[in-house]
N, C-alpha and C positions, 0 to 999 in steps of 0.2 A: 363614445360605440364603436363595437369590436366588428369586425366583419364575420362573419362566418361561411362555412365551404360553400352550401348550395342553400340555403336558406333567410340568407341575409336579402334577399331581392325584394322582401315585401315591407323593409322600413322603408319609408318614403326619404331619411329624414340622409339616409345615404346618395344621395343628388348633392347634398354639401360639398362632398367631396370634391364634386369636378373643378371647380373654381381654383386646388391646386394645381391641376394638371392643366386640364383646359375645358373651354365654355361647356358650362351645364346642357346638357341635350335642349334641346329647343328651346330654347334662351337666345332671346336677340341680344347683341353683344354690341356696345360701343368699339369703335373705332381705336384699333392697336394705337399705341404709342410707337412713335420713331424709334426710339433708342431704346423697346420691351424688349429686356437677357428675354433671350429663348435658349430652351435646351438642346440639349443634342437628342437626333431624333434614338440613340444608343439607351434609351431609358426606356424604352419601350419592350417588350420581352418577343410580340410576335409578330413585329414589323414582315410584310410580302417575303419570303427568302432566308426571314433568317435561324437558321438553323445552331444546333451548340452541341459540342464535342466537351463533356461533363468526367475530368478525375477527379480523385481522395481516397481520402486516406482511416477517414474518421479526424483529425487532426486540420486537415488545411482542403477549398473546394476548392476549386481552380474548371475552368469554363472557356475552349476561343469559341468565338462567335465565328462564321463566316453570315454576310450578306452577298448581295450579289447585286446591289447599287449602294450609293454611298447613302443615301436617300433615305435609304432602309435601317443602315445600320454598317459599324465598320466592319470590314475586311477583315478578318483572322486578328479582331481585338480580345484579350484577357481578362474576364474577370479573374477575381480573387478572394475570396470569403473566410471568415471561419467556420469550421461544420459547426461547434458548436453555437452559435450563431446564426439565428434567422434572418433571413435581410428580403428586402425590394430588390432589385436591378440595379438601384441609384443609390443603395446604401453597401454595394459591394466598393471591394478594399483602392479598388483601380480607376473608380469613374468620376470623371469631372465635368459638370453642369456643362458645361458651353463644349468639352472638345469628349468627350463620350470615351469611347475604349482608343482613341487615336494614339495616347502616351503611350500605351500598350505593345506595338507593335514594336520589332525589329526593324530598324535601318542599316541596309547592307548600303558601302559606299564606296564605288568600280571609279575606280582611274577618277578620283574626286568627285564624284553624280552620287547620288544620292536615290536608293531604291528601295520601296517599301511594297509586298506584296497585295497586285494587283487580282480582281477574281476572274478574268479571261487568262491571268496568267500563272495562275499557281490552284492546288488541289490540295485536297487536307485528308489525310484516313485514318485509320487504324493502322498498328503494327503491333505487334505481339512478341516481339521478342522476348524464347526462354519465358513466353506466357505471360511477360510484363507488361499491361496495359499502355500503348506510349500513341501520342499523337504525334503523327508529322504532317506535315508545313511544306510542299515543293513550293519553289518558286523562280520568277523568271530576276536578276537584279542587272540588266546588260544583259555580257557574252557570259555571263556566272549563273548559277544554279545554286538557289540559298538551298538546303533541306533543312529546317528545325525539329527537332525531337525534343518533345515534353513526358516527363516522367515523373510524377509521383511516390520516391519511395516508402516503402508498406509500410514505413515504422516511426516515419520521423517528418513535420511539418515544412516540407521542401518540396521544392517545385523546378525540378532542373527541366533547362531548356538548353539544347545542345545546340550550336549552328555549327555547320558545316559547308562552307563554300569552293564550290569546286569551278574551277576556268574552266569554261566550254568552248574559249577561242583557243588559236593557231600562235601566241602570244600571250604573253605575262602581264598582268597586267596586277594592278597595288592594290588590296583590299582592306579596310577594317569594319567596322557596327558602332550602330550605336544603339542600346538598352535604357530609357527613360524610367523614374520612380515618382510621378507624380503624387502622392497618396490625396486620397477622400478625407477635407479637409474638414469634413463630419465627426471622424471619426482618430484623426491622427491632426497635434495639435505643436506636435517638437518634427525639427528632422535636423537629420548633420548627417556632415560631408567626412569620411575620415579619409583623409589627401593619404596620407601615408601606408595604410593597410587596402585602398581603392574601394570601401564601401559607406551603401547608401541609407539613409537608417531612418525609417520612421515611425515616431512612437506616439502615443495616444491610447483610447481604449486597448490597443494590440498595439502588438509590437514587428515591424517589416524590418529586413532587412533586403538590400541588393550588391552582389559581388559577382565577381566574376572566379574563375577555376582556373587564370593563365591573363597574361597582360592587358591590362585595363588603367585606362589613365582617367580620375574622377570631376566631372565639370560639379556645377552647381546643381543638375539637376539628372544627370546622366552618368552612362560610365562612354566612354572612350574604348573600343577593344580593335589590339590591331592584331592583324592578321597580316601584315605584312606582304611582299611581292609572294604570291601566288603562279608557279610557271604555266604556259599552253598543260594543259589537260590534266593537274595538280587538283588537290583540293588540301584545305585546312579547317580546322574544328576548333573551338572553344566552347565553354560550360558554363552559361551562366545561371546563377544560382539564387531563386526569392524565397525567405524565409521566414515564418509567420512564428516568432513567441522562441525563434529556435538562435540563440547567438551566433557569428559566424565562428567564432571559437571552440563551441558543442561541434560547431555542422564538421570542422575540419578534424578532431578528435576521433570522432569517430571512422570519420572518411569517405569520399562517395565509394568505393570499393565494395567495405563493405556491405552499407547501405544499399546496394545493389543484388549482393548478393542474398543478403535479408529478404530483398524483393522478389527475387528470382526462385527463395526457397520458399516465402508466405505463396506464391501464386503458381506453384507448382504441387502445394497442399489442396487446390480448387478442384470442384465439378467440371470434367471437359467434356464436349458433344462432337463429333465430327462425322459430317454427310457428304454424300457426292452435289450438293446445291449450298452454292457459295451464300446465295439470303438466307436458308436454315443458318447459314453457321456465323454469321454474322449479326443473327437476332440473340442467338447466342449469347456468345460473346462479348457483346456490348451491353445485356441483359444482367449478365454476374459482373460484369466490372459495375454500371450502374451501382450492383443495391452494395456494393462498399461504398461506392461514392456518397449515397442520401445520408450512411447513419453516421453520427458523431462516434467519441469513441464511449457519451457518458450515452448509447442509446438513443439520445435525442434526434428527433426527425421528420424537417416539415412537408407535410403532406403535399404540399407543390411547393417546389423549387422557387424563388423568387413571387409566391403566388400568396400564399395563406396568412403563413406563419405561426403556424399550429398544428397541434399534437392530435391526430385520431388513434385510438385506440384499434378499432377496423382495418388503418390503413398498417398502422406496424405491428399488427397481428398477421397480415397478409406478407409485410416486407421479412417475416422470423421463418412465416412459412414457404418463399422464394431462396434467405440464403440458408435459410438449413437446407434444402433438397441440393445451394449448389453448395456444399462445402466452405458457406461463410459460415462456419459453425458460433464462430466471437461473435457476428455482427449480432444472429441471433438472440444470443445469451443474451447480450447487455441491452438490447430491444424488451425483453420480457425482462429481466429486472426494473429495467426503468417502467415497464408498464405498470408494473406487480408495484413498485413502490411510489408512483408519481397518481399514475391514471387511473387507479381502482382503489372504492374506500371499502372500508372496514362494510358498509352492510354489504359491496359486493358490486357493487354499482363502476358501470363504467363511462370517464370520458372521451366527448369529441370536442372537438373547437378547443380542446384547450381546457372544458370547463364542465361540470357534471350539472346533468337539465335535471330536472322535478320526473318523475315517475310517468308521468302523460304523455312527454313527450322524450323520454330517455328512446336513446339507440339498442334497442335488445336483442337486434342480429351482434352486437360488438361481444358478447359475453361466450355463446359459442366460438365466436372467432378466438376467442382468447384462447378459447381452450382445447382448442381444436390444433392451435399451432403448440400451447403449453406440449401437446401430448406426441406430437409430431416430431417436437427438437426430444423429446425426451424415448424415442422409438430409433430415431436413425443416431444421437449421440450413445444414447446408455446411461447419460445422465441424470442421476435422481436431488442432485444439490437443491433444484433451483423449486424445483417440487413439494421436495422435504422442507426447506427454508419457510416456502410462501404458504403451505396447505394450508393453514386458517383461512385465509384472503381466495385461495386455489376455491376453498368449499364454498363461501361466503359468494363469488365470483358466479356457482351453479347454482347456486340454493336461489339466488335475487332473482330469476325467471320464475321461481317457484311460488313465490309473494301473490300472498290477495287479490291486487291491485291487478294483476300483471293475469296466474293463470284464469283460467275457466274452466272448475272443477268438472262439471260434467264432459267437456272435451279432451279435456288437457292440451285446448289451446293458448297463446299467448296472449293477450290484446290490447292497447294500449293507441293514441292516436297519431299517430308518426308512422311515416312511409320508410323503405330505406333507403334513398335519395332525399332523404331529408325535411321534406316537407311534411309541413303538421297543419291544424288550420287553420290556417289566415293563406292553405291555398288550396284549400277544402277538402283536406284527408279528412272524415269521419272516422270518431273513434269506432275500430272492427280490428281484425284478424290480420297480420301482415302475412305474406306468404314468406320472404325470406328468414321476416324472422323464427318461423317456426322450423326451417327448415337446416335453418345454424345451429338452434338447440336443438334437433333432434338427435344433430352430429356431434356436437358439444356435450350436449351432458349422456351422451354414448361411450364418448372418449375420458371423459371427466370418472366414466366407472371404472377402464380399465384401471388409471391410475389411485383411487381409491382403494382399489385393492390390491396395490402392491405396498398400499399406506397401511393396512392391516383397518379401513373403517370398514367392512362389507356393511352397516348400515346405510352410509348414502350410497357406495353401490346399486344396491339394491333399489335404493329409490332414485337413484337417478335415471337407471335405465329399467324403470316402469312406470317413471313420468316419457322419457322419450319414445321405448315401445306403445302407450295413448297417443304423443303426439304424432306418432308416425301416423300410426293405424288412422287418425282425424281425418291428418293432415291427405292422406289418401284416400280414408273410404268408410267419411261420415255421409249419413245419408242428406245432412243438413246443413253442414260446414265443411266438409272437404273442398280443398282446392284445386279441383278438377270438374271442369262446367265444358258442357259444351265439345269434352276430349279433348280437353289441351286446359294446363297449367291455367292458372286467373292470379292475378294480382292480390285481394283485397274482398272480402267480407266484412259486412255489416254486422254488429252484436248481432239483429235476430235472422245471421244466413243471409240476407238477399249480398249477390255481387253487389260492390261497388262498382259501378262502373265508368263514372264522371269523376271528374273533381269540378266543384263550384264553389269556386272560390266567393267567403263575402262579400268581398272589394277589390274584383278584377282590376279593375282601375288602379291597383295602388301596386300592381306590378309596374315591371319596368316597361316603360313604353315603348310599347310592336315587339317584343314579345310574344309567341304564340297564345298563353296562360292571362294576358290583358287584353286582346283582340278577338280572340273563337268564339264562337257563341257553346260553342261543346269540347269540353275538356274529355278527353281521353285515359282511363288508366291504365289499358292495356293497347299490347302486348306490353311485357315488361322484362327487357334484356336478364332482371335476374331469375327471372321463370324458368331458368335450363340451369341450375344451381341442383336441382337433386339428380337431373341424366348425370352435371359433372362429378357428384359425391356416390352418385350410386346408388343411389337412394331411389331409382325407378330402373328397369331395361331401360339401355340407352336405342333400344332397337322396339320395344314397346310403342302399339300405335298413337298412346298419349306421348313418351318423345316425339315421338313424327310429326304429330300435328302440332306443339309445342314450337317444336323449331321449323315447322313452314309457318307460323303465327312473325317467326321474327323475322321472317324479311320485309314486312309493311314499314322493320326499321332501317334497310337498307333503302339509301339515298329518298329520305323520305322530302326533303328540301336543298336539294342538293343533287349534285351530277359526281363527287368526287371519291365515294366511294366511303367506306366504313357504318359500322349501325352505328346510330346513337341508343343512348342508355335505356328510355321509353316512346312512348309514340307522343308526337312532336306536338298534339294538340293542345297537351298540359304541359310543354317546357316553360319555367319559369325562368330560362335561358335563351339566347338567341341559337337556336336551331343550328344543332352538326353534329360530326362523326367522334365517337367518344374509343379512342384506342385500348384501356381494359376490358370495357364491355365490348369490346370487337373481340377481344381474346375468350369473356367466356362465349359466347357462340360459338368460336373458333374448338376453344376444347370439348364442350357440348358437339359440335359436327363431326369434330373426328371418331368420341364415343360413336357416333351412328353409324359411321361408313361413310358420314359425306364428305368425302375429300375435296371437292371441284368445290363444294362452299368453304373448305378451311384451304384451301390456294389461294382462292380467291382475296378472301379478308389479309394470310397472310400477305400476298402481293399486292394490297392496298399499304399495310400496314409497311413494308419498304419503302415503296415510290410515295408516301403521306412526307409533308416534312418534319423532318427529327427522323426521318428512314434509313439516311443517309450514316451519322454520328449513332442512330440508337438511343437517340432522347428522345422520346414523344411530348408536345404538350397531354394533359387534360382532356381538351376537345378542339374540334377544327372549326369554329362559327366568328362568324362576326360579331364578336361580345366587343359591344360599347364599354370602353373604359374615360370616365365613373360611368355608373354606379359602381360598376361590376369589380372587383380586383383583378386586376391582372394573369395570363395563362401565363404557366407554366410549368417547369416539369416536373409527371406525377410521377412518386417510385413504386404506385401498385401496377404498372405496367410492366415492368421487370420482373414483379416475382409472379404478374399472369405467364409471365412469357415462360418464365423457369420451369413456373408446375405443367406447361405444356409439355416443355420436352420431358420432361423426370416422370411425371406421371403419367401422362398418353404415350407418346410418339418411344418413351423407354417402356413405361408400364413396371415401374419398378413400382410399387406395393406393400413395404418390409409392416411388418407387426409388432406384437411383443415377442414373438419367439418363431415368427417366420416371414420369409425373404418369394412378399409375390411378384414372378415379372409374366409382364401378357404383353408385350407387343406386339406390335402394328406398322409396317412401313406405310407409309403413306406414297401416293401412288403417282412415280417420276422419282423418289425414291429406292436405289439398288445397295445401301448402304451405310450402316451408322460404328463409329467408334466412340463409343466413351468409357470413361473412367468416373465413377460413385465413390463416394466417402461416409460408410455406413460404419457405429459405434471404433472409430478409430482405424479400419479396416480398409483395406482397395476391393472398390468393386470395378472389375475391366468385362467392359459389355461389347459384342461386337453383333452386328445382324446382317443378315443379306435375309436372298430372296429364297425359300425350298422350293426346286423343284417338285416336289410331290407333297408329300406331306412336312408338318413339322417335326423340327427334330431340334434335341437340346446338345450342350457337350457341357460340360461342367468337369475344369478344372483336368482335361482331357480324357474324359469318362460321359460317355451318354448317359444321361437322366430322360425315363418318360416324363412327356406333360399329359398334363389330365386338363383336357378341356382345351387346351395348347395352352396352357398355365405351367408355367414352372416353378413349383412348392420346393423350397429347402428348409429345413430347421435354421433357428438362430440359435449364440453366435456364430461366425462363420468366422478361421481366423484369412481369410481372401479369400477371391474366387473371380476365376476367371472362367467368366460365360458369353457360349459363342452360338445364338440362336440361330440355326435357317424360319423365317417365319412368312 
């Protein structure tokens, strides 16, 4: 039985998985055998203090793991996998069952003594020379300082690890280094040492090669790298290359200088955003890097790296949005093509967890999200090729939610027995109307009408606009079925119009032991973080009483049963997982608070994101909870968070909102921000934006000329050949 993302919890059989990794929860156990094989703690994704710096280019995905103590995992261990093949952590290509990632570290030998990075004597951080993402490891090796710079060239399936040893002492030292290749034997069953070319090779499902671009001597499983004598104050460098399905001869024919030139050009064409706040800069840069890392050349993307090994139209649509806004239009395009080729059937039904569900439990928000992602990519690139090629299927996506089994003809609202976070009747979800299904289809049908007009399909455009308008009116204003109750948004209405206030699972004890939905007597539906979508997407005035009261209700989700900060996805009493904070749910609320003008709440959440595990490298787990594993899947890095961060910067902070024929720029500086400089790419043209604080009234200067603002917004016709925008706001 396959694990699903959030609804796998109801299956009692999942407990059987426990025996594969550790004893089943609550079971008495026989005494351990004296010589029983033990797997290295590196197999766990979220041991205390573990963080990951991720690099990738759609062909190869790499990560440096940092760990504060050996029992949590190998400090500066390297993970490598193919971008095209999903994996759990233990099935990455350099994992060793007994040694974990220990074999992946570089060893410096100084005057005959070996050193590896220690947590207390090392630092790991990002650098972006010429905007190319680079992981930098600096650590002490006796009297020397070792600096490792790890880069994935933009177009080649390789990891380049440049090692520099600097002699900090007053006398010369003899230095060398050792790098090992121990392939994961689950995937590599052939090993070869080319002693003439000093190349180590592992073959099997993939091919890996390890070699050095300077003098090296091969051993059976390692390369000895000669640095030689380093004088006092001197330094020497050597570049080690690990390739995946890229022969050394091919690598050398192109050459590292050409690869890096190509990489600098590639990254110079991505979005850039710099502020006077280092933390904000880090959030943006790491997210732009992460979005490129997460998606394979084919458009394939694991919704949770090392976690799910499944694809969701929802998650991939969010990655399309984030990728488009930050200039990864190549990533967005392959993602859209994959979704339409593989995850949408001819009826327009969308897959989740890599499968198609029956109508009664379909995730109906995915259709609207995909339409919005398609529209956003079209508006930002000006490229209609995807819409033209897939028009029949796109039309089916829009029409799917209007089928009689979903659409209530009286209200225009859509209904079924599933909710946004993937709970269904087994969790106490009753047939009815879900808040977020309405929101995303209101937006999706509206934008679909825009490209229907471009396709000369006026009938579809009219139909979808009418459906969107009716759905929106009922959503906000219907006397019996509106999603406003007691002055705020609510999550769900039943078929008779009553608010579904609680979830009542038919069998609470089928939930995992100890989780709230197993033990609580009453499990409440509201509040739900997704209730802020109308504020984010502009369906209501962000400063309206409904917005204000809805955001006030969100505060119940902050620190519900923990003290470390962050918002949960919904009321903890109905949680079938362990209680904890969720980064991408937190970013939803951040975006809504920003629109409402509550900077204090925005900064509180962003500060939490920077300080939470994963904040330093900019790679966040799906949630921060004491999740029992098994029966639950391990926590992994969720790309959706990166997309939310990019959307926060571009849509909200910079306020850049293009439409078919017009560019709207309506920025607002957060309290504490004095200046912002950004470069975006719109329809192949560069937009340079400089923001500062106005002394009196807001002002805009476009290409050297002052342009009047309307309601504090800058409005410009499209297309434009290039824009330099300076605004005081």
